N, C-alpha and C positions, 0 to 999 in steps of 0.2 A: 887516833886518826880515822879509824873505821867508824866510830860513833859520829864524828864530825861529817864524814861523807854521807852517812845516812840522813843526817839532819838537813844538810844542804840540798839533797835530792827530794826529801819529803816536803820541804817548805813550799815549793811551787805547786805541788799537788793539793796541799791543804788550802792554799790561797785560791787556786782555781775553783775548788769545791765550794769555798765560801762565796766566791763571786757568782757562781752558778746559783747558789741558794738565794742570794740577794736579788739576782736577776729574775729568778722564778717568782720570788715574793712580790717584786715590783709588777711583774706581769699579772699575777693574780690580783693585786690591788687595782691595777688598771681595769681588768676584766670585771672585778666586783664593782668598781666605780661606774663603769659604763652600764652595767646591769642595773645599778641603783638609779642612775639618771634616767634610763629608759623606763624603768618601773614608775618613777615619780612622774614622768611626763605622761605616761599612759593613765596614771591615776587621776591627775588633775584634768585630763581631757575626758574622763569617764569612759574610757575605751572598754573597761571590763563590763560596764552596764550594757554597752552596745553589743559586745560579744554574747552576753547572756540573751539579749533580745533576738539576735539572729539565730543563735543555737536553738531557741524555742521553736523554730520552724522545722527542725529535724524531727522525724517521726520515730526514730529508734534511739535507745539509750546510748548505744555505741556511737551513733551518728552525732548526737548532741555533744558528747565528750570530745570526739574527734574534731568537730567544727570549732569548739572552744579552743582546743590546743592549736589548731591551725591559725585561727585569728589572732590569738595572743602572741604567737611566736614572732610574727612580722619580720621573718628572716628571709623572705623570698627575694630571689634575684629578679632582674627586669624580665628575662625570658620566662621565668616561672610565673610572674604576675600576668604576663600576656596569656599564658596557658590557662591560668585560673579564670581569667575573663572569658576566654574562648569556651571553657566548660560551662560557665554561667550563661553565656549567650545561647549555647546549644540547649541547655535545660529550659530556658525561657521559650525557645522555639517549640520544645516538646509540650510545655504547658499551654501555649497558645494553640497548638495543633488540636489538642483535646482528646485524641484517641489514646495517646501514650500517657499513662499515669505512673509517676514514680513515688506514690504514697505507700510507704512500707509500715504503716502503723500496726498492722496485724502480725508483723514479724517480730519474734522475741530473739533479737540478735545476741543478747547476753547469754541466753540459754543455749544457743547454738555454739557460742564460744566455749562455754563450760563443757558441752558434749565433746567438742574437738579435743579439749585438754584431757578429759577423761579417757577418750579413745587412744590418744597418744601414749598414755601411761597404762594402757591395757586394763583400765577400770571399766566395768560394764556401764553403759549409759542407762539412764532411766527411761521409762516410757515417755515422759514429758519431753525429755531431750531428743529422743528419736522422732517424736512428732514435730518438734521444732525444726529439725533438719528437713523433714518432709515439706513443711511450710516454706522453708528457705528455697529448696530446689523447685518447688511448684511456682513460687513467686518469680524466680529467675526465668523459668520456662514461659510464664505468661508475658513478662516484659519482653523477652526475646521474640516470642511469637507475634506480639503486637507490632514490634518494630519491623519484623519481616513483612507483615501484611501491609504496613504503611509504605515501605520501600517498593513492594511489588506493585502498588498502585501508581507510585511516582518515584522514579529512581533519584530524582533531585534531592529527596529528603535524606538520602544516605550521606551526602556531603553537608547538608544543612545541620544535621545532628552530630557531626563530628566535633570532638573526638569521642563523644559518648557512644557513637555507633560501634566503634572498635571495642569498647569496654563490654557492651551488651552482647555483641556477637561472639565474644570469647568465652561466654558462659558454657560450662560443660555440665550437662544435666544427665545423671545416671538414672534412667527411668527404672532399670531393674532394681536399684537400691530403694527407690520410692515404693515399688511394688512389694519388695521384701518387707519393708517396715510396715506398710499398710496391712499386710497379711497377718502380722503377729501383734501389732499394737493398735488399739482402738483410738478413736479421735480424742477421748478424754485422757489418754495416756496409760490406760490399763492394758494388761496383757490379755489377749484373747484366749479362750479355751482351746481353740484350734491351733494354737501356736506349737504345741507338742503333745504327743499322747500321754507322756508322764504328767504334764501339768493338768490335762483334762482329768486323768484318773485321780490325782491328788485332790483336786477341787471337788470331785464327786464324793470322795471319801470324807472330806471335811463336811459336806452338806449332810451326808448320812449320819455322821457322829453328832453334828449339831442338832439334828432332829431328835435323836435318841436322848441326848442330855436335856433338851428342852422339854421333851415329854416327861422325863423323870422329874425335873424340877416342878413342872405343872402338877404332876400327881401328888408330890409332897405338899404343895400349897393347898391342893383340894382337901387333902386329909387334915391339914392344920387349920383350915378356914373356919371361922366362927363369926358371930355377930360383932364381937369386940376386937377381933384380930384383923390386921391389915398386912398381908404378905404380897410381895411383888417379885417378879423375875428380874434379875439384874445381871450385868456382865461387867466384870472388872478384869482388865488386862487379859481379855480373851477367855476367862474362866466363868462359866455360868454358875450363878449362886442365887440366894434368896435374901431380899432386904426385909428386915423385921423392925417394927416400930420400937421406940425406946420403952423399956420396961416390960415388953411382951415376952412371955415364955413360950418355948416350942418343945415339942415332944421328940423331934428328930435331933440326932447328934451331927455336929459338923465343925468345920474349922472357921474361926472368926477371922475374916479378912479385913474388916474395918469397923470402927464404932465411933460414936460421938455423942455428946450430950445434946439431947433434944432432936437428933436427926436419925436415931435408930442405928441398927447394926446390919452388917452384911455378912452372911454365913454361907459357907460352901458345905452342903450336906456331904457326909462321908460316903454315901452311896454314889454321889456324882463325881467324886475325886478320880476314880479310874477313867471314867469317860472324858473328863476334862483333860487328864494327862494324855489320853489317846488323841484328843482333839488338838492339843498343842503339838504333838508329834506329826499329826497329819498336816497342820499348818506349816510346820517347818519344811515338810516335803514340798508344799506349794511354793514357799519362798525359794527353795533350792531349784525347783523346776523353772520358776520365773527367771532366776539368776542365770540359769543355763541358756534360756532363750535369749536373754539380753546379751550374754557373753558371745553367743554365736552371731547375733546381730552386730555387735561391736566389731567382731573380726571382719565381717563383710564391709563395714564402714571404713575400717583401717586401710582398705585397698584404695579408697577414694578420698582420703582425708585431705590430701593436697588440693584436689579440685574443689572440695567442699569449703576449705578455708579460703581459697582464692575467690570463690563465688561470694562467700560472706564478706570478704574485704571489698570486693567490687560493689556489692549492694550497699554497704556502709558508705563507700565513696560516692555512689549515686545519691544516697540520702543527704550527704553533706553538700553536694553540688546543687541538688534540688532545693535544699533549704536556703542557700544563697539566692537562687533564682526566685523562689517564692517570696522571700523578704523584699527583693527589689520590685516584684510585681505588686505586692500588697501595699507598698508605700509610694508607688508611682515613680520609681527610680529610673535612671537611664544609664546605658553603658558608656563609661568614660573612655576617652582616647588618651592613653598614657604614652609618654615618649621620654627619651633621654635628651635633654637640651644640649649636652656636650657633643652630640653626634652632628657631623656637618650636614647631614640630610634631614635633621630634626625628625628622626624615625618615630613614627607613631605606631600604634597598634595596627593600623591599617596596612603597614608594611609586612606584618607577620601573620595577621589573621585574615581569612577570607570573608571580608565584610561587604555588606550591601548598603549603598548610600541611602536607599529608601528605608532600610530597616533601622539603621543607627543614626541617621541624620547626617547632613553635610558637615564636614569638618570646618571649623573656623580657620582663618589664615594662620598657618603654623608659624610663619615668620613674624607675625605681629604680636602674638600673645604667648606669654609663658604660662600663665594661669587664666583659664577662661571658664568661669562658672556663672551661669545665669539662673536666677531664681533658685538659689541653693537654700535648703532647709537644714536646720540642726536636727539630726535624726531622733534624738531623745525628746526634744520639744514636740516634734511631730507625733511621736508615739504617745506622749502624755496627752496631747490634744485628742487623739483618736480614742484613748481610754475614757476621757471625760465625755466625749460624745456618746460612747456606748453606755456609760452610766446614766447620762441624761435621757437617753431613749428608754432605759428601764424605769426611770422615775420621772413621770411627766410633771410632777410638782416642781421639779428643778427648772422648768421653763420660765424663769423670771428674767428680769432685766439684768440682775447681777449675775445670774448663771450664764446668760447669753454673753455677758462681757468676759466671764471667766473662760468660756468655751470659744472665744475668738481665736481663729487659726493663727499660728505663728507667721511672722512676716518673712518672706524669702528675701535674700540679699544677693547682689551681683558682685562678682569679683573679676575685674579686668586688669590683669597685670601684664605690662608690656615686657618684651625681652630685655630691654636695657635696665629695667628696674630690678634692684637687689634688696632694697629696704623700703617698707611701706610704713608711714607714720599715721596712725589713726587717732584722731582727737574727737572729743564730744563730751556731753554731760554724763554725770553718773547715772547708772541704770538706763543708759541709752542704747545698750546692745553691743558695746565694743568687745567685751569679753566673749560674748556669744559668737561674734564674728570670727574671733581667733579660733574658738573651739570648732566652729563649723568647717573652717578651712583645714584644720588639723585632722578632724575625723574624716572629711572627704578624701584627703590624701591617703590616709591609712586604709580606707574602704577600697579605693581604687587599687592600691597595692595588694590587697588581700583577695581580689577577685569579686568584690561586691559592687553592685550598682550604687551610684551616688544619687542622692535625693536632689536632683537639679534637672533643668530642662535639657533637651537633647543638645548634642554638639559640645558637651563638656570636655574640656581639654585640661589635663592635669599632668605636671611633670612627675616622673617616677622619683620619689625621695627615698634615699637609703635609710634615713632616720627622721623622726619628727620629735623635736625637743620643745618643751613648753615650761615656762615659768609663770604660773598663774596662781593667784590667790595669796593667802597669808602663810608664809613659810617660816613663821616664828618657831624657834626650837628652844624649849626650856631645858631639854637634856643637854644641849650643847652650849647653853648660855648665849644664844644668838637672838638678837632683836629681829623684828620684821625686815628692816633694811639690810641687816647683816645676812639674814637667811636668803634674801633675794640675791644679794651679791655673790654669795657662795654658790648658789644654784646656777647663776649666769656664768660664773667662772668655770664651773664644771661643764656646762653646755658648750662654752667656747672651746674648751680643750678637746671635746669629743666630736664636734660638728665637722663636716666635710663639705666639699664643693657640691655635694648632692643632697644636702640636708635642708630641712625646713625648721626654722627657729621662730617660736612664738613667745613674745615677751609682753606681759601685762603690767601696765603702770610702771614703765621703766623710769628709774630715777626718783621714784616716790619714796616717802618714809624718812626724808631728811630735809635739810635746808633747801628751799626751792632753787636758789642760785646754784648751789653745789650739786644738787640733784640734776638740774638741767644740764650743767656742764658734764657731769659724769654720764648722763644719758646720751648726749651728743657724741662723746668719745666712744662709748660702747657701740652705738649704731654705726659710726664711721669705721670702727674696727671690723664689724661684721661685714660691711660692704667691701672693705679693702681685702679681706681674707677670702673673698669670692665664695662666701656661703650662698647657696643657690637662691634662697629667698628668706628674708627676715621680715616679720610683721610685728609691730610694736604699738601698743596703745599708751597714751600719755596725756597729762594735763599741762605739761610744760609748753608754753607757746614758742620757746626758743627752738624747739625741735622741728617746728614747721619750716624754719628758714633753710634747713639743710637741702631742700629740693632746689633752691635757687643757686646753690654753689656746687652741686654734684648731681649729674643726671641719673645716677644710680638710685636716687631717692624719689619717692612719690608720696604725695599727701592724699589723705582721705579723711572724711569726717562723718559722724552720725548726724543725720538730719534732725532738727528740732522744730516742732510746731509752736511758734511763739504766740499764736492766737489762742490755742487751747492749752498752752504751757505743758506740753508733754512730748516725749520723743516719738518719732515715727518709725524708728528701727531700720531706716533705709540708709544705705551707704552712698555718699556723694564723692565720686572719684575726682581727683585733681583739684579739690577745693579744701583748703585748710579750715578747720573748725574755728569758730570765734566764740568769745565768752558771752554768755547770756545771763550771767548772775545779776548784774545791775538792772537789766531790763525786766527780768523776772521779779526782782524785788520791788520795782516800781509798779508792776501790774498786780502784785499781791498786796499793794496798799501801804508799803513802807513810806513814812513821811518824806515829802519832797526835799526837805532840807538835808536829810540823810542821803538821799539818792544823789542830789546835786554835789554834795561834798565827796561822795564816793567817785563820781565821774571826774571831779577835779583832781582828786588824788590819783585816779587811774591814769590821767594824762591825756592831753589832746592828741599826741602822736598815736597812742593806742586806740583812741576813738577813731582817728582817721583810718588806721589799719582795719578796724572793724567795719568802717564804711566801705572800704575797698573789698573786704571779704563779703559783705552783704551784696554788693554789685556783682561779684563773681558768682555768688550763689544764685542770684536772680538770672544771670546770663546762663549759668549751668542748667537751671530748670527750663529756661526757654529753649536752650539747645536740645535738651532731652525731649521736650515736647515736639520740636521740629523733627528730631531724629525718629521718634516713634511714628510721627505722621508719614515721614519719608519711607520708613520700613513698611507701614501699612500700604502705601501706594505701590511700593516695590513688590510686595507680595501680590497685590491686586494685578499689577502689570505682568508679573510672572504667570499668574493664572490666565490672564487674557492671551498672553503669548503662547502658552501651552494649548489653549483652546484654538487659537489660530493655526498652530502647527497641526493639531488634530483635524481641523476642518480641511486644511490644505491636503493632508494625507488622504482624507476621505474623497476629496474631489479628484485627486490624481487616480486613486483606485477606481472611482466610478467611471472616469473618462477612459481609462485603460480597459476596463471590463466592457464598456460600450463599444470601443473600437474593435475589440476581439469578437464581440457578438455580431457586429456588422460584417466583419470579415468571414465569420462562420456562416452567416446567412447567405452572403454572396457566393461563398464556396458551395454551399448546399444547393442553391438555385442553379449555379453553373453545372454542377454534377447532374442535377435533374434534367437540365436542358440537353446536356450531352447524351444522357440515357434515352430521352425521347427522340432525339435526332438520329442516334444509332439505330433505334428500333424502326424508324421510318425508312432509313436507308436499307436496312435488311429487308423490309417489305418490298421496297422498289427492286432490290436485287433479286428477290424471289420471283417477282412478277416478270422481270426481264428474262429470267432463265427459262420460262415456259415457251417452247418453240411455236411459232406460228404455223398452222397446218397449211396455209396457202403459200407461204414464202419463207424458205429457210434462210435466205440471204437477209431478209428483214429481221429474222430472229437473231442472227449473228450480230447485225448492227445494233439491235436493241440491247443485247448483252454487253456490247462495247460501250454503249451509251450509259447503261446502268453502272458499269464498273467505274466509268469516269465520274458519274454522279456520286458514287460511294466515296471515291477519293476526295472529291470536293467537300463532301459532308464531313469526312474525318478531319479535314483541314479547317473545319468550322467556317467555311465561306458562306455568307448569308445569301448568295445568289445562286444557290445550287439548282434551282428550278430552271433559271435562264440558261445555265451551262448545259444542263441535261437536254434542254430544247435545242440548243445549238448543235449538239452531237447528232441529234436525230435529223436536224435540218440537212446535214451533209448527205445523208442517205436519201432524203426525199426530194432533193433539188432536181434530180433527173426525171422525177415524175411530174406529170402535168395534172393539174387539178381540172378534171373534166366537168365538174359540177360547179354551181354558184356558191356563194358564201352561205354558211348555215345561219339559222335563226336562233334567237334566245329560246332555250328549252329543248333544242334538238340534241340528240345523242350522236356523238361523233367518236371515231376510233383514233386513238393516239398510238402510233406504232412504237414509240420509245417506251411507253408504259405497258403496251400490250393489253389494253383494256378500254372499255367504253367510258366516256366521261360526259358530263352535262354542260352545255354551253350556258354561260352566265351573262356574257357581254360580247358584242361584236363591234369592232372599229374598222370598217371597210377602208376608210381613207388611209390608215396606217398599215392595213393588212394584218391586224392583230386580233386575238380572241382570248377571252378569259373563260376558263373552264373549272369545274368542280370535280376533283379526283379524290374521292373519299373525304378525309378531313382537310385536304390541301386544296388551295386555289392556285392555279397555274396560268401564267400569261404566255400564250404561244402564238406563233405565226400561222396564218391560214394555210401555208404550205406544209405545216407539220401535222395536219389532221387529214383524216379520210372520212368522207361522208358514208354513213352506213347504207 
C-alpha cells in the first residue's frame, strides 16, 4: 500500500515535468523559427550589406562594431526608434553647423578598452595604453569645449543639439590624470627618464655598460682585422658579439651564438661575457623601474576608471550616431516621419520630437496615406552608382557611350499607399523593377526603424513596423527535398504564422512555379488571407492577371504596375499606381519581327475579351499619364502661387512697418518742435518778466502795474495762448486810461516808451484811424493802442 501511495503521488509530478519540457521545447522551436524567418528576410533584402555600408562611416573600430550590432538587431520599440531619429537629427545639425566635429579617427578606442580591462585587474597599463587614455580625455575635452563655445554664442543650439548636448556635457575630464600621464609617458608611448630617479639611474648605467662593451668589441675587431677578414659588431638578444664570415679563423676565444652555411658565425668573445651579463642585469633594472612607474600610474587611473569608461562609451555612442548622420548626408537622405497607425491620433514623430517644419519639411496628410515615399532610391543601387562614378573619374578612358549607359543613375520610385489599403498587387514585365521596388520599401522601413535617414525626398512618412518579412528569390532547398514552389510555400506559411498587425510582408512572384490556374487561385487566397488577418501592409508581385481583379471586389486591395516603354521596348522602372499592368508579349513579338501569321494566331488564341481588357488598360494608362502631367503642372503653379503669396505677405509686412515708422517719426518731429516752441516762449516770458520787475524811477505805481501786467502775460504764455501780446497790452491799458496823451501821434521810426514793457521801442507802423500802432520790441513785433505808449 505504501508503494502504491508513492506511485500515485509521483505520477502527477512526472507528468507536469514532461509537460513543462515539451512546452519549453515548443517555445524554443518557435523562437528558433522566428529567428530563422527574420534572418532569411534580412538576407534576401541584403540588409547585411547595408549595415556594412553604414558602419563604414564610423571612425572607430568599436563604433563600427556597435553600429553593426545595433542595425542588425532591429528590436527597437517605437519610442526607441523615435529617440534614434532624434539623435540622428541632432548629429546632422552638428555637421551642418560646421564648428562641431565628431570625427574620432585619431582615437584608438580598442586600446583604451584594453587599458581599462588591465587596470581593473591591477595589471600595469603600457605606455601606448596610457597615451590612448590621454587622447580619449583630450578628445572629450575638445568636443565639450566646442559645444560650450557654440552655446555661448547662441543658446538656441542647446536645444537643437539635444539629446547629444546632454551626452557631451556629462563628460568628466580629469586634467590632473592627463598631466600625470604626460609627465611620465612620451607621445610615442615610451617612459620618460624623468619618470623616476631609479629609472633614470638604471638607464644611465645601461648606457655606460653599452659603451664599454662596444669599445671592447671594436678593439677585438681592430686586432683581428686583415685584408681578407670581415668582422662586424652584432647584437643578438641584447648581447654584443662579433659576426665572422664563413670559414674565417679568429685568434680570440668566445662563445658561438649562431652559425650557418654561407652566412658566417656570431661569436661572443669571452672577455665580453661579464660586461654583457652586467648589461642584462642593468636592463632588467630598467624594466623593473618602468614597471614600477606604470604600476603607480595604473593606481592613479583606477580612481577614475568609471569616468574613463563612461567617457569611452559616450564617445563610441557619438561615433555611432555621427555615422548614421554622415551616411544620410552623403547619400542625400531625409528624416522620415514614423508613426503607429493603430493610434487614434496617428501619432507621428512630430508628437514626440521637437521638429521644425522648415528643417524636416511639411508632413503629408496623415489621414490620407499609410506609406508616403516620393523619389525613393534603393540604397545599395545608389551606392554602386556612386562607386562607378568614382571609378569613371579615375579612368577617363571609361567615358564612352557604353560606360555612360552603365553609369546611368538608378530611377527613383514613388510609393503612395492610402490608409484603407492592406494589400498591393504589382504587375509588370520581367526585369522591370518589381523586385527592386519590394526591396526598396523593405529597406526604407528598416532604415527608419533603426534611426537612419531614408533615401527619398522630404516629407517621407513610414509606419513603424515591428517586423519586415520577405519571400524573394529562389528558395529551392535540396537538403529538404523542396522544389522552388514548395520552398516558397513553406516560407510564406512561416511568415503568416509570425506576422502581426504591425508587420510588413513582401512577396515576390506569389503563386509562381506551378500550374498557372492553380497558382493564381492559390495566390488570390493567400493575399485575401493577409488582408483579412489585418497584416498592416502586404506587397506582392505577380504575373497572374487574375490577381488584378481583387481590387474591384475588396477596397483593401490596390493595383500598381511597372511602366513599359513600348516604343523603345524597355522598362522605365517607374511605378504607375492604381493601374493594373497589361501584357506586352504579343506586341513586343510583333515589333521584334515575328511573322504576322504567328502574331495574329496568338492574338486569336489570347481572346477578344482579353484584348478588350488590354484596350481598357491602355486607356487607363493614358489617362493616368495625362492626370500625372496635369498634377505636376498644378503642383508647379501651386508652388509658384505660394511663393507669390509669401512675397505679398512680406511686402505687406514691410509696408505696415514703413507706415508705422513714418507715423512715429512725424509724431516725434511734432513733439520736438512743440518742445522747442515752448522753450522759446518760456524764455521770452522770462525776459518780459525780468523787464517788468525793474521799477520805474519816475513812477512806482506804474512799476507795480507793469509787474501785474507782466505776471498776467506770463500766465497767458504758459497756457500757450497765441495772443499773449494783445492781452499784455490790455493789462497796461487799464493803467494808462486815466492818463491823457498830450502829444500827437508818433511817426514811423520814432522811439516811444511802453510802460508795460518798461523799455523804449521803435515805431514800425501807425494807423491813426483805428488808434493803433505797430512797434518793434527786440525780436518781437507788438500791435498796441496809441494810449499804451508815451512819447519820449
